SEGUTOR-253430 format. One record per atom (N, C-alpha, C, O, CB): x, y negated, z negated; atom name; residue in one letter. Coordinates in steps of 0.1 Angstrom, whole numbers, plus 5000, padded with zeros to 4 digits. Each point is the difference from the previous one (the first is absolute). Glycine has a CB too. Example, Ala and Ser with C-alpha at 12.3 -4.5 7.8 and 13.67 -1.06 7.14 Angstrom:
2
5132, 5057, 4922, N, A
4991, 4988, 5000, CA, A
5009, 4988, 5000, C, A
5010, 5000, 4993, O, A
4971, 5012, 4995, CB, A
5015, 4977, 5019, N, S
5009, 4989, 5000, CA, S
4992, 4989, 4992, C, S
5005, 4989, 4999, O, S
5007, 5017, 5023, CB, S
END
This chain:
91
1549, 6284, 5825, N, M
4997, 5000, 5015, CA, M
4988, 4992, 5003, C, M
4991, 4999, 4992, O, M
5020, 5023, 5010, CB, M
4989, 4971, 5009, N, R
4989, 4992, 5004, CA, R
4990, 5008, 5009, C, R
5005, 5009, 5008, O, R
5009, 4971, 4991, CB, R
4973, 5018, 4999, N, L
4990, 5006, 5008, CA, L
4998, 4991, 5012, C, L
4996, 4988, 4998, O, L
4993, 5024, 4982, CB, L
5013, 4993, 5032, N, V
4999, 4991, 5012, CA, V
4991, 5005, 5011, C, V
4999, 5013, 5001, O, V
5024, 4979, 4993, CB, V
4972, 4999, 5014, N, L
4994, 5004, 5013, CA, L
5010, 4995, 5011, C, L
5004, 4988, 5000, O, L
4972, 5010, 4991, CB, L
5028, 5011, 5018, N, I
5009, 4996, 5011, CA, I
4993, 5002, 5013, C, I
4994, 5010, 5003, O, I
5027, 4997, 4984, CB, I
4978, 4982, 5020, N, E
4994, 5000, 5014, CA, E
5012, 5001, 5009, C, E
5009, 4991, 5000, O, E
4970, 4996, 4994, CB, E
5021, 5023, 5015, N, W
5012, 5002, 5009, CA, W
4995, 5004, 5014, C, W
4989, 5005, 5002, O, W
5025, 5001, 4978, CB, W
4996, 4993, 5029, N, E
4997, 5003, 5014, CA, E
5007, 5013, 5004, C, E
5012, 5002, 4996, O, E
4985, 4974, 5009, CB, E
4996, 5033, 5002, N, D
5005, 5013, 5004, CA, D
4999, 5002, 5015, C, D
4992, 4993, 5006, O, D
5003, 5016, 4971, CB, D
5012, 5001, 5027, N, S
4998, 5004, 5014, CA, S
4987, 5006, 5002, C, S
4994, 5006, 4991, O, S
5031, 4998, 5011, CB, S
4969, 4996, 5010, N, F
4987, 5006, 5003, CA, F
5000, 5005, 5014, C, F
5005, 4993, 5009, O, F
4984, 4991, 4975, CB, F
5006, 5027, 5018, N, G
4998, 5005, 5014, CA, G
5005, 5014, 5002, C, G
4995, 5009, 4992, O, G
5008, 4968, 5015, CB, G
5005, 5025, 5003, N, C
5004, 5014, 5004, CA, C
4988, 5007, 5006, C, C
4995, 5010, 4995, O, C
5023, 4991, 4987, CB, C
4977, 4994, 5029, N, S
4988, 5005, 5007, CA, S
5003, 5015, 5004, C, S
5011, 5004, 5002, O, S
4983, 4973, 5006, CB, S
4995, 5030, 4992, N, A
5001, 5015, 5004, CA, A
4999, 5002, 5014, C, A
5001, 5012, 5005, O, A
4989, 4993, 4973, CB, A
5008, 4985, 5030, N, Q
4998, 5002, 5015, CA, Q
5007, 4989, 5007, C, Q
5004, 4990, 4995, O, Q
4974, 5021, 5001, CB, Q
5023, 4991, 5017, N, W
5006, 4990, 5009, CA, W
4990, 4989, 5002, C, W
4988, 5002, 5002, O, W
5026, 5015, 5010, CB, W
4991, 4970, 4988, N, R
4991, 4989, 5002, CA, R
5007, 4990, 5009, C, R
5012, 5000, 5001, O, R
4978, 5003, 4976, CB, R
5001, 4990, 5031, N, E
5006, 4990, 5009, CA, E
5006, 4989, 4992, C, E
4994, 4996, 4990, O, E
4989, 5010, 5028, CB, E
5028, 4989, 4986, N, I
5008, 4989, 4993, CA, I
4991, 4988, 4996, C, I
5001, 4995, 4989, O, I
5020, 5013, 5023, CB, I
4971, 4987, 4997, N, P
4992, 4988, 4997, CA, P
4990, 5003, 4988, C, P
4996, 4990, 4993, O, P
5006, 5002, 5031, CB, P
4994, 5020, 4974, N, D
4991, 5004, 4989, CA, D
5006, 5001, 4986, C, D
4993, 5001, 4990, O, D
4994, 5011, 5027, CB, D
5027, 4987, 4983, N, I
5007, 5002, 4987, CA, I
5001, 4986, 4994, C, I
5007, 4991, 5006, O, I
5006, 5030, 5002, CB, I
4982, 4977, 4980, N, T
5001, 4987, 4994, CA, T
5008, 5002, 4987, C, T
4998, 5009, 4992, O, T
4979, 4983, 5018, CB, T
5032, 4998, 4987, N, P
5008, 5001, 4988, CA, P
4991, 4997, 4988, C, P
4994, 4989, 4999, O, P
5027, 5004, 5013, CB, P
4978, 5017, 4978, N, T
4992, 4998, 4989, CA, T
5006, 5005, 4987, C, T
4999, 5012, 4997, O, T
4981, 4990, 5018, CB, T
5028, 4990, 4978, N, P
5006, 5005, 4988, CA, P
4988, 5002, 4989, C, P
4990, 4994, 5001, O, P
5032, 4994, 5004, CB, P
4981, 5021, 4986, N, L
4990, 5004, 4990, CA, L
5003, 4993, 4987, C, L
5011, 5001, 4995, O, L
4985, 5021, 5016, CB, L
4994, 4971, 4984, N, R
5001, 4993, 4987, CA, R
4996, 5010, 4989, C, R
4988, 5005, 5001, O, R
5008, 4972, 5009, CB, R
5012, 5025, 4980, N, C
4997, 5010, 4990, CA, C
5000, 4993, 4986, C, C
5006, 4989, 4999, O, C
5004, 5030, 5015, CB, C
4984, 4987, 4976, N, R
5000, 4995, 4986, CA, R
5003, 5012, 4991, C, R
4994, 5011, 5002, O, R
4990, 4970, 5003, CB, R
5025, 5017, 4986, N, S
5004, 5010, 4990, CA, S
5001, 4994, 4986, C, S
5004, 4988, 4999, O, S
5009, 5025, 5019, CB, S
4982, 4994, 4972, N, V
5000, 4996, 4986, CA, V
5009, 5009, 4992, C, V
4998, 5013, 5002, O, V
4979, 4976, 5001, CB, V
5031, 5006, 4988, N, G
5008, 5009, 4991, CA, G
5009, 4991, 4991, C, G
5000, 4988, 5001, O, G
4999, 5030, 5017, CB, G
5008, 4990, 4974, N, W
5009, 4994, 4991, CA, W
5013, 4997, 5007, C, W
5005, 5009, 5007, O, W
4985, 5002, 4973, CB, W
5015, 4977, 5020, N, L
5012, 4996, 5007, CA, L
5013, 5005, 4993, C, L
5004, 4995, 4990, O, L
4984, 4985, 5019, CB, L
5017, 5031, 4996, N, L
5012, 5006, 4994, CA, L
5013, 4993, 5004, C, L
5009, 4998, 4992, O, L
4979, 5024, 5008, CB, L
5012, 4974, 5013, N, Y
5012, 4994, 5005, CA, Y
4996, 4989, 5010, C, Y
4991, 5001, 5008, O, Y
5022, 5020, 4990, CB, Y
4993, 4967, 5000, N, D
4997, 4988, 5008, CA, D
5013, 4995, 5006, C, D
5006, 4991, 4995, O, D
4974, 5003, 4991, CB, D
5025, 5012, 5025, N, G
5013, 4996, 5006, CA, G
4998, 4992, 5013, C, G
4989, 4998, 5005, O, G
5021, 5022, 4985, CB, G
5002, 4976, 5015, N, E
5000, 4992, 5012, CA, E
4997, 5009, 5012, C, E
4994, 4995, 5010, O, E
5023, 4990, 4980, CB, E
4986, 5028, 5010, N, E
4997, 5009, 5011, CA, E
4987, 5007, 4999, C, E
4994, 5004, 5010, O, E
5030, 4998, 4993, CB, E
4972, 5001, 4985, N, C
4987, 5008, 4998, CA, C
4994, 4997, 4987, C, C
5006, 4995, 4990, O, C
5003, 5022, 5025, CB, C
4978, 4987, 4984, N, K
4992, 5000, 4987, CA, K
4996, 5014, 4998, C, K
4997, 5007, 5009, O, K
4994, 4969, 4994, CB, K
5009, 5029, 4984, N, V
4995, 5013, 4997, CA, V
4989, 4999, 4990, C, V
5001, 4994, 4989, O, V
5022, 5016, 5015, CB, V
4965, 4995, 4999, N, I
4989, 5000, 4991, CA, I
4996, 5015, 4997, C, I
5002, 5009, 5008, O, I
4990, 4968, 5001, CB, I
5002, 5024, 4979, N, I
4995, 5013, 4995, CA, I
4986, 4998, 4995, C, I
4998, 4993, 4991, O, I
5026, 5015, 5003, CB, I
4966, 4999, 5013, N, P
4986, 4998, 4996, CA, P
4996, 5008, 4987, C, P
4991, 4997, 4994, O, P
5004, 4999, 5030, CB, P
5013, 5015, 4973, N, H
4996, 5008, 4989, CA, H
5012, 5001, 4990, C, H
5011, 5004, 5004, O, H
4973, 5009, 5011, CB, H
5013, 4984, 4972, N, L
5010, 5000, 4990, CA, L
4995, 5008, 4988, C, L
4988, 4999, 4996, O, L
5022, 4979, 5012, CB, L
4999, 5030, 4986, N, S
4996, 5006, 4987, CA, S
5002, 4990, 4989, C, S
5007, 4989, 5002, O, S
4999, 5034, 5006, CB, S
4989, 4979, 4980, N, A
5002, 4991, 4989, CA, A
5015, 5001, 4996, C, A
5006, 5010, 5003, O, A
4970, 4994, 4988, CB, A
5029, 4985, 5004, N, N
5014, 4999, 4997, CA, N
5003, 5002, 4985, C, N
5011, 4998, 4995, O, N
4992, 4987, 5024, CB, N
4987, 5021, 4974, N, D
5002, 5002, 4986, CA, D
4999, 5014, 4995, C, D
4997, 5003, 4989, O, D
4994, 4974, 5008, CB, D
5010, 5033, 5013, N, H
4999, 5014, 4996, CA, H
5013, 5004, 4993, C, H
5011, 4997, 5004, O, H
4974, 5007, 5016, CB, H
5013, 5004, 4969, N, A
5011, 5004, 4992, CA, A
5010, 5010, 5007, C, A
5011, 5001, 4996, O, A
4974, 4995, 4984, CB, A
5009, 5012, 5029, N, H
5009, 5010, 5006, CA, H
5002, 4999, 5015, C, H
5004, 5010, 5007, O, H
4987, 5005, 4975, CB, H
5006, 4973, 5024, N, S
5002, 4999, 5014, CA, S
5003, 4985, 5003, C, S
4994, 4991, 4995, O, S
4990, 5028, 5010, CB, S
5025, 4979, 5004, N, L
5003, 4987, 5006, CA, L
4989, 4996, 5009, C, L
4993, 5008, 5005, O, L
5032, 4995, 4993, CB, L
4973, 4984, 5004, N, Q
4990, 4995, 5009, CA, Q
5002, 5005, 5014, C, Q
5011, 5001, 5004, O, Q
4986, 4978, 4982, CB, Q
4992, 5025, 5021, N, Q
5001, 5005, 5013, CA, Q
4991, 4992, 5009, C, Q
4990, 4994, 4996, O, Q
5015, 5029, 4995, CB, Q
4998, 4978, 5022, N, G
4992, 4993, 5010, CA, G
4997, 5009, 5012, C, G
5008, 5010, 5002, O, G
5001, 4968, 4991, CB, G
4980, 5020, 5014, N, C
4996, 5008, 5011, CA, C
4995, 4992, 5012, C, C
4992, 4990, 4997, O, C
5003, 5029, 4987, CB, C
5009, 4984, 5028, N, G
4995, 4993, 5011, CA, G
5008, 4987, 5004, C, G
4995, 4991, 5007, O, G
4983, 5017, 4987, CB, G
5034, 4992, 5002, N, D
5009, 4988, 5003, CA, D
5001, 4998, 5015, C, D
5000, 5009, 5008, O, D
5013, 4995, 4971, CB, D
4987, 4983, 5024, N, M
5000, 4996, 5014, CA, M
5010, 4989, 5002, C, M
5000, 4990, 4992, O, M
4976, 5016, 5011, CB, M
5033, 4995, 5007, N, T
5010, 4990, 5003, CA, T
4995, 4992, 5012, C, T
4997, 5006, 5011, O, T
5022, 5008, 4980, CB, T
4980, 4973, 5008, N, I
4995, 4991, 5011, CA, I
5012, 4991, 5003, C, I
5005, 4993, 4991, O, I
4970, 5008, 5001, CB, I
5029, 4998, 5021, N, P
5010, 4991, 5003, CA, P
4996, 4985, 4998, C, P
4989, 4996, 5003, O, P
5019, 5020, 5014, CB, P
5001, 4976, 4977, N, T
4996, 4986, 4996, CA, T
4997, 4993, 5013, C, T
4991, 4991, 5000, O, T
5024, 5010, 4980, CB, T
4991, 5002, 5031, N, S
4997, 4993, 5013, CA, S
4986, 5002, 5004, C, S
4994, 4992, 5009, O, S
5030, 5010, 4998, CB, S
4969, 5009, 4989, N, A
4986, 5003, 5003, CA, A
4990, 4993, 4991, C, A
4988, 5000, 5003, O, A
5020, 5022, 5007, CB, A
4996, 4973, 4978, N, V
4991, 4994, 4990, CA, V
4995, 4987, 5005, C, V
5008, 4991, 5003, O, V
5005, 5021, 4979, CB, V
4974, 4987, 5018, N, L
4993, 4987, 5004, CA, L
4998, 4992, 4988, C, L
5001, 4988, 5000, O, L
4988, 5023, 5019, CB, L
5007, 4995, 4970, N, R
4998, 4994, 4987, CA, R
5000, 5010, 4989, C, R
4997, 5012, 5002, O, R
4990, 4969, 5009, CB, R
5016, 5014, 4977, N, M
5000, 5008, 4988, CA, M
4993, 4992, 4989, C, M
5004, 4989, 4997, O, M
5017, 5024, 5010, CB, M
4969, 4993, 4986, N, V
4992, 4993, 4990, CA, V
5001, 5008, 4987, C, V
4997, 5012, 5000, O, V
4988, 4978, 5018, CB, V
5017, 5003, 4971, N, D
5000, 5006, 4987, CA, D
4985, 5003, 4996, C, D
4992, 4991, 5002, O, D
5030, 4998, 4991, CB, D
4975, 5022, 5002, N, L
4987, 5004, 4995, CA, L
5000, 5000, 4985, C, L
5010, 5004, 4994, O, L
4985, 5009, 5027, CB, L
4994, 4984, 4973, N, A
4999, 5000, 4985, CA, A
4994, 5013, 4996, C, A
4990, 5005, 5006, O, A
5007, 4970, 4993, CB, A
5008, 5030, 4990, N, E
4994, 5012, 4994, CA, E
4987, 4996, 4992, C, E
5000, 4989, 4995, O, E
5023, 5023, 5004, CB, E
4967, 4997, 5001, N, T
4988, 4997, 4992, CA, T
5002, 5007, 4987, C, T
5008, 5009, 4998, O, T
4977, 4989, 5023, CB, T
5007, 4998, 4969, N, S
5001, 5006, 4987, CA, S
4993, 5014, 5001, C, S
4992, 5002, 5009, O, S
5008, 4975, 4979, CB, S
5003, 5031, 5002, N, N
4994, 5014, 5000, CA, N
4985, 4999, 4998, C, N
4993, 5008, 5006, O, N
5027, 5001, 4984, CB, N
4975, 4981, 5003, N, A
4985, 4998, 4998, CA, A
4994, 4997, 5014, C, A
4989, 5006, 5003, O, A
5014, 4986, 4973, CB, A
5002, 5000, 5032, N, A
4995, 4996, 5013, CA, A
5001, 5012, 5009, C, A
4990, 5003, 5008, O, A
5016, 4973, 4989, CB, A
5005, 5031, 5004, N, S
5001, 5011, 5009, CA, S
4992, 5012, 4996, C, S
4997, 5008, 5009, O, S
5026, 4984, 4996, CB, S
4974, 5010, 4983, N, S
4992, 5011, 4995, CA, S
4985, 4999, 5005, C, S
4993, 5010, 4999, O, S
5022, 4993, 4981, CB, S
4981, 4985, 5024, N, Q
4986, 4998, 5005, CA, Q
4999, 5003, 5014, C, Q
4989, 5000, 5005, O, Q
5008, 4982, 4979, CB, Q
5014, 5022, 5023, N, L
4999, 5003, 5015, CA, L
4994, 5013, 5002, C, L
4998, 5004, 5012, O, L
5022, 4982, 4992, CB, L
END
C-alpha cells in the first residue's frame, strides 16, 4: 500500500441560526488526510491511517480509522515517503 496525503473538498456550514440571505457566502472546506491507500477507484479513494504489522504469527493485518473520500472531491493526492526506523526514533 502507498502512504498518501489527499487534499479534498468537503461541505461546510449548516448554521445554527437564521441568517439574512446576503450574509450567506459559499465556502467549501478544504481538508487534508494522510493514510495508507487501500483502494484507488474511479468513484472513491479509501485510506487507513492506522495499520497493524503484517507479520504477526496469529493475526491477519488489521486497520483502524478507514475513510472513504469521493474521487470527485479530491483536489490532489501526493505520495509520501516512509522514513527509516533510525530517523523516526529520534522524534
